[in-house]
Structure formats: C-alpha cells, structure tokens
C-alpha positions as CSV (number, residue, x, y, z in Angstrom):
1,X,-7.2,10.0,26.7
2,X,-9.9,8.1,24.8
3,X,-9.3,6.9,21.3
4,X,-10.8,4.8,18.6
5,X,-8.7,1.6,18.7
6,X,-8.2,-1.4,16.4
7,X,-8.7,-4.6,18.4
8,X,-8.9,-8.0,16.6
9,X,-10.2,-6.5,13.4
10,X,-12.8,-4.3,15.1
11,X,-13.0,-0.7,16.3
12,X,-13.5,-0.1,20.0
13,X,-13.0,3.1,22.1
14,X,-10.3,2.7,24.8
15,X,-8.2,4.7,27.2
16,X,-4.6,5.4,26.2
17,X,-1.7,7.4,27.8
18,X,-1.6,11.0,26.9
19,X,1.4,11.8,24.7
20,X,4.0,14.5,25.3
21,X,5.4,16.7,22.6
22,X,9.1,16.4,21.8
23,X,11.5,18.7,19.9
24,X,9.7,20.6,17.1
25,X,6.4,19.0,18.0
26,X,3.0,20.2,19.3
27,X,0.4,18.4,21.3
28,X,-3.1,18.7,19.7
29,X,-6.3,18.6,21.6
30,X,-8.2,16.9,18.8
31,X,-11.6,18.3,17.9
32,X,-12.4,16.4,14.7
33,X,-10.9,13.5,12.6
34,X,-12.4,12.1,9.4
35,X,-12.5,8.4,8.4
36,X,-10.8,7.4,5.2
37,X,-10.4,4.2,3.2
38,X,-6.9,3.7,4.7
39,X,-8.5,3.4,8.2
40,X,-10.8,0.7,6.9
41,X,-7.8,-1.2,5.6
42,X,-5.9,-0.7,8.8
43,X,-8.8,-2.0,10.8
44,X,-8.6,-5.2,8.7
45,X,-4.8,-5.5,9.3
46,X,-3.9,-4.7,5.7
47,X,-2.4,-1.2,6.0
48,X,-0.2,-0.6,9.1
49,X,0.8,2.9,10.2
50,X,4.3,4.0,9.2
51,X,7.0,3.7,12.0
52,X,6.7,6.4,14.6
53,X,2.9,6.7,14.5
54,X,0.4,4.9,16.8
55,X,-0.2,1.4,15.4
56,X,-3.5,0.8,17.1
57,X,-5.2,4.2,16.7
58,X,-6.3,5.0,13.1
59,X,-6.8,8.4,11.7
60,X,-4.9,10.2,8.9
61,X,-6.9,13.4,9.3
62,X,-6.7,15.6,12.4
63,X,-7.9,19.0,13.4
64,X,-7.8,20.7,16.8
65,X,-6.2,23.2,19.1
66,X,-2.6,23.4,20.1
67,X,-2.6,22.2,23.8
68,X,1.2,22.3,24.4
69,X,4.3,23.2,22.4
70,X,7.5,21.2,22.5
71,X,11.0,22.6,22.7
72,X,12.1,24.2,19.4
73,X,8.6,24.4,18.0
74,X,7.9,28.0,16.8
75,X,5.2,27.9,14.1
76,X,2.2,27.7,16.4
77,X,1.2,28.9,19.9
78,X,-1.1,27.3,22.5
79,X,-4.7,27.7,21.5
80,X,-4.0,28.0,17.7
81,X,-6.4,26.0,15.4
82,X,-4.4,23.5,13.3
83,X,-5.0,20.6,11.0
84,X,-2.9,18.1,9.1
85,X,-2.5,14.9,7.2
86,X,-0.7,12.5,9.6
87,X,0.6,9.0,9.6
88,X,-2.0,7.7,12.1
89,X,-3.5,8.3,15.5
90,X,-5.8,11.1,14.5
91,X,-8.9,9.5,16.0
92,X,-8.0,10.1,19.6
93,X,-8.4,13.0,22.0
94,X,-4.7,13.9,21.9
95,X,-2.0,13.6,19.3
96,X,1.6,14.7,19.0
97,X,2.6,16.0,15.5
98,X,5.6,17.7,14.2
99,X,4.7,21.4,13.5
100,X,5.9,21.2,9.9
101,X,3.2,18.7,9.0
102,X,0.4,21.1,10.2
103,X,-1.5,24.0,8.7
104,X,-3.6,26.7,10.2
105,X,-7.3,26.2,10.1
106,X,-9.0,29.0,8.1
107,X,-11.9,30.7,9.8
108,X,-14.1,29.5,7.0
109,X,-13.9,25.9,8.2
110,X,-15.7,24.6,11.2
111,X,-14.2,21.6,13.2
112,X,-15.9,18.8,11.1
113,X,-14.8,20.5,7.9
114,X,-11.3,21.0,9.2
115,X,-11.2,17.4,10.3
116,X,-12.1,16.2,6.8
117,X,-9.9,18.5,4.8
118,X,-6.3,17.5,4.9
119,X,-6.1,13.9,3.6
120,X,-8.4,14.4,0.6
121,X,-7.2,17.9,-0.5
122,X,-3.5,16.9,0.0
123,X,-3.9,13.7,-2.0
124,X,-5.9,15.4,-4.7
125,X,-3.6,18.3,-5.2
126,X,-0.5,16.2,-5.2
127,X,-2.1,13.8,-7.8
128,X,-3.5,16.4,-10.1
129,X,-0.7,18.9,-10.2
130,X,2.6,17.4,-8.9
131,X,2.0,13.9,-10.5
132,X,-0.4,14.8,-13.4
133,X,0.8,18.3,-14.3
134,X,-2.8,19.4,-14.9
135,X,-3.0,22.8,-16.7
136,X,-5.8,25.3,-17.3
137,X,-7.8,24.4,-20.4
138,X,-7.1,20.7,-20.2
139,X,-9.7,18.0,-19.9
140,X,-9.7,16.0,-16.6
141,X,-11.5,12.8,-16.0
142,X,-12.0,11.8,-12.3
143,X,-13.0,8.2,-11.6
144,X,-14.8,7.6,-8.3
145,X,-15.6,11.3,-8.1
146,X,-18.2,11.1,-5.4
147,X,-15.6,10.0,-2.8
148,X,-13.6,12.3,-0.6
149,X,-10.6,12.6,-2.8
150,X,-12.9,12.8,-5.9
151,X,-14.9,15.7,-4.5
152,X,-11.7,17.5,-3.6
153,X,-10.3,16.8,-7.1
154,X,-13.5,18.2,-8.8
155,X,-13.1,21.5,-7.0
156,X,-9.4,21.8,-7.5
157,X,-9.7,20.9,-11.2
158,X,-12.5,23.4,-11.8
159,X,-10.6,26.1,-9.8
160,X,-7.5,25.8,-12.0
161,X,-9.6,26.2,-15.2
162,X,-9.7,22.6,-16.4
163,X,-12.8,21.0,-18.0
164,X,-13.8,18.4,-15.3
165,X,-15.7,15.2,-16.2
166,X,-16.8,13.3,-13.1
167,X,-17.4,9.5,-13.3
168,X,-19.9,8.6,-10.6
169,X,-21.5,5.2,-10.1
170,X,-24.5,6.4,-7.9
171,X,-26.9,8.6,-9.9
172,X,-28.1,10.1,-6.7
173,X,-24.8,11.9,-6.4
174,X,-24.6,13.4,-9.9
175,X,-26.3,16.7,-9.1
176,X,-24.0,17.2,-6.0
177,X,-20.9,16.6,-8.1
178,X,-22.1,19.1,-10.7
179,X,-22.7,21.6,-7.9
180,X,-19.1,21.2,-6.8
181,X,-17.8,22.2,-10.2
182,X,-17.9,19.2,-12.5
183,X,-18.8,20.4,-16.0
184,X,-20.1,16.9,-17.0
185,X,-21.1,14.0,-14.7
186,X,-21.4,10.5,-16.3
187,X,-22.0,7.0,-15.2
188,X,-19.0,4.8,-14.2
189,X,-19.2,2.7,-17.4
190,X,-19.7,5.5,-19.9
191,X,-16.4,7.4,-19.8
192,X,-14.6,5.9,-22.8
193,X,-16.9,7.6,-25.2
194,X,-16.4,11.1,-23.6
195,X,-12.7,11.4,-24.3
196,X,-10.1,12.4,-25.1
197,X,-8.7,13.4,-21.7
198,X,-5.4,15.1,-20.9
199,X,-5.4,13.8,-17.3
200,X,-7.2,10.8,-15.9
201,X,-7.3,10.5,-12.1
202,X,-7.8,6.8,-11.3
203,X,-9.4,6.2,-7.9
204,X,-11.1,2.9,-8.7
205,X,-8.3,0.7,-10.1
206,X,-7.2,-1.8,-12.7
207,X,-10.6,-2.6,-14.3
208,X,-10.6,0.9,-15.9
209,X,-7.1,0.6,-17.3
210,X,-7.8,-0.5,-21.0
211,X,-10.5,2.1,-21.5
212,X,-8.4,4.7,-19.8
213,X,-5.7,4.3,-22.4
214,X,-8.3,4.3,-25.2
215,X,-9.8,7.6,-23.8
216,X,-6.4,9.3,-23.3
217,X,-5.4,12.3,-25.4
218,X,-2.0,12.5,-27.1
219,X,0.6,13.3,-24.4
220,X,-2.1,12.4,-21.8
221,X,-1.4,11.3,-18.2
222,X,-3.1,8.6,-16.1
223,X,-2.5,9.0,-12.3
224,X,-3.4,6.0,-10.2
225,X,-4.1,6.7,-6.5
226,X,-6.8,4.1,-5.8
227,X,-7.1,0.4,-6.4
228,X,-10.1,-0.7,-4.4
229,X,-11.6,-2.1,-7.6
230,X,-8.6,-4.2,-8.4
231,X,-4.8,-4.0,-8.6
232,X,-4.0,-6.1,-11.7
233,X,-5.2,-5.4,-15.2
234,X,-4.2,-5.7,-18.9
235,X,-2.2,-2.8,-20.5
236,X,-1.9,-2.4,-24.2
237,X,1.6,-0.8,-24.4
238,X,1.3,-0.3,-28.1
239,X,-1.8,1.9,-27.6
240,X,0.0,3.8,-24.8
241,X,3.0,4.4,-27.1
242,X,0.7,5.6,-29.9
243,X,-0.7,8.2,-27.5
244,X,2.8,9.1,-26.2
245,X,1.0,8.7,-22.9
246,X,2.2,8.2,-19.3
247,X,0.9,6.2,-16.4
248,X,2.1,7.0,-12.9
249,X,1.0,5.9,-9.4
250,X,1.4,7.5,-6.0
251,X,0.6,7.3,-2.4
252,X,1.3,9.7,0.4
253,X,1.2,7.8,3.7
254,X,4.5,6.1,3.4
255,X,6.6,9.0,2.1
256,X,9.5,10.6,4.0
257,X,8.9,13.3,6.6
258,X,10.6,15.9,4.4
259,X,8.4,15.0,1.4
260,X,5.2,15.2,3.6
261,X,6.3,18.6,5.0
262,X,6.9,19.9,1.5
263,X,3.4,18.7,0.3
264,X,1.8,20.4,3.4
265,X,3.5,23.6,2.4
266,X,2.1,23.3,-1.2
267,X,-1.4,22.8,0.2
268,X,-1.0,25.7,2.5
269,X,0.3,28.0,-0.3
270,X,-2.1,27.0,-3.1
271,X,-5.3,25.5,-1.5
272,X,-5.9,27.4,1.7
273,X,-6.3,30.7,-0.2
274,X,-9.2,29.0,-2.2
275,X,-10.8,28.0,1.1
276,X,-10.6,31.6,2.3
277,X,-12.1,32.9,-0.9
278,X,-15.0,30.4,-0.7
279,X,-14.0,28.7,-3.9
280,X,-13.8,25.2,-2.3
281,X,-15.5,23.5,0.5
282,X,-15.5,20.2,2.5
283,X,-18.7,18.2,2.0
284,X,-19.7,16.5,5.3
285,X,-22.0,13.4,5.1
286,X,-22.3,12.7,8.8
287,X,-20.6,13.4,12.1
288,X,-20.3,11.0,15.1
289,X,-19.1,11.5,18.6
290,X,-15.8,9.6,19.4
291,X,-17.7,7.1,21.6
292,X,-19.8,6.2,18.6
293,X,-16.7,5.3,16.5
294,X,-17.9,1.7,15.8
295,X,-21.1,3.1,14.3
296,X,-19.1,5.6,12.2
297,X,-17.0,2.8,10.8
298,X,-20.2,0.8,10.0
299,X,-21.6,3.8,8.2
300,X,-18.5,4.2,6.2
301,X,-18.5,0.6,5.2
302,X,-22.1,0.8,4.1
303,X,-21.1,3.1,1.2
304,X,-23.6,5.3,-0.7
305,X,-22.4,8.6,0.9
306,X,-21.1,11.8,-0.6
307,X,-18.9,13.7,1.8
308,X,-16.8,12.9,4.8
309,X,-17.7,10.8,7.9
310,X,-16.1,12.7,10.8
311,X,-15.6,11.8,14.5
312,X,-15.9,14.8,16.8
313,X,-14.3,15.3,20.2
314,X,-14.1,17.8,23.0
315,X,-16.3,20.9,23.4
C-alpha cells in the first residue's frame, strides 16, 4: 500500500506492507484522511505516535470502507463506511483499527468531510462538555476559533444553547465563523473586554492566560487544549481564587484504549445525531490526492485557511 511517510523531517509517499486485522480489529480501505497540527509536529520529530501505531505514517483522522474483519469483530461488516480518531497511520491506503474506536459514517458526510470529522469533533466535544462542563445558557469563548477544533467547537457550543464568542485573528474568516453559529466574532486581542465567560476554550496557549483569568466569570472554567502560541505563562492565583475559577488541560492522543473507546461512544451518541439533522457540518478548505501529500503539508503550514486539509485515496 502507499502512504504519506515521515523521512528525515519531510513527507514523502512510499510503499508499505499491507496490514492484517487481528482480534476485534477491522482493516479499512482508507478513502480520506485530514491533516492536523499533531501531524505537523510528528513530521518535525516532536510528537511520536503512541505505542502500537505506525511511527512513520502520520494521520489521526481516518475514514473509509471496511475491507476485512478480524476474528471477534462484530460491530461492522465488509463494505461498511466507518471513520475514527486513531493514534496514527491514517494517511495510508490501508489501516487496521480496533472496531471500538470507529463510528459509522452518516450518509450526510462525503468522504472528505468524514475524513476531517473525527479528530476535531472528538477533541471539541471532550473539551467543552467532559472537561469544561458547558451548559445551555452559558457564555463560551473560543480562542483560535477558525481552526479545525475551533470550528467544531463553535457548532457544538451553539447547538447546546451556549452564547458563543469566537476569537479569530484573520478578519477574512469572521463571516464564516458567524455562519457556523458564533454569536459574536472578535479579533484575537480584543477578548478581555467581552467577558465574563463561563467557559474559555484555549487553543492558542500561555500568552492568553492572564487575560483569560481576568475575563472569567465566577465559577468559570478554562480548558487548555492547544499551546502553539506558547506553553509557559504567568498566572495570578489570587485572581483565580477570587473568581473561584478552574483551569484544566487535556489531550486525547496518549489516552488509554478504554478511554478513547468511551470518548468515541460519546461522539457517536451525542454528535452524530446533529450531523444527521444537518445542525453541524465539516468545513473543507482543500483536498489533495495521496500522491500530493507533500503539497498538502505545505498548504497546511502556510496557514490562513478555514476548514480541513484532506488527503483522498481510492475511487
């Protein structure tokens, strides 16, 4: 099989042996796989895949058809459309995944949309509701709202009845974020004056920390899931105590198998019905054929996009 492959800090497309499903696993004929920030870090040697996943083939998002079913696997049959958030290896023509990590692809999603769904909506739902406890009627601030997780969070926040404020650096993306459900779209530097917020989803990092605490409502929650803008900052504990606030941080890739399977069931139960009702969508910026994977990585690195960059495979 062919796969996007990390070699000496670059992406090339190479041949690899085709995997075989084991107990409880299915073999996926991959049709689409989105690029994510974690793939860019893995390319640079900074974010290795968890044990048991391909170390040289990136890709946390995968969508395709079940090509073969291993012994003991009963959730899906050959030919079923499936998608999932995996530990790596999604950007190849074949991938073996345990069936409990996968979800059915709703008819409302085409292959590129399915290939860009799982990582961002799984991350956003876990951060907003499991970590942040977001409730209907609360005020939600999303930093970096034009990114993949940000656009997912806008839609999930709006769907649950929260008032969504989207912080977006590029003014060209303000209208698109509003169309996804953000009630207010502001510049990246302007958020402190728009509080108080009950939940702040931090996708940028430490530079926002002091103003986040200032903008936090009493009993508010800050959930950190992105630190591309910096990992170390100054925290006024007195101000946080005065708000009776809470700061938590989370990532999904390194969690246990059981934890990931549970998160997948939560998405399947709570998010897929919204897809079927047309309440949420997966914005796609551009698609590239697998053989053009180096160009896709270049486009991702260039920034300035709204929506997912997706590799497509097969017919």
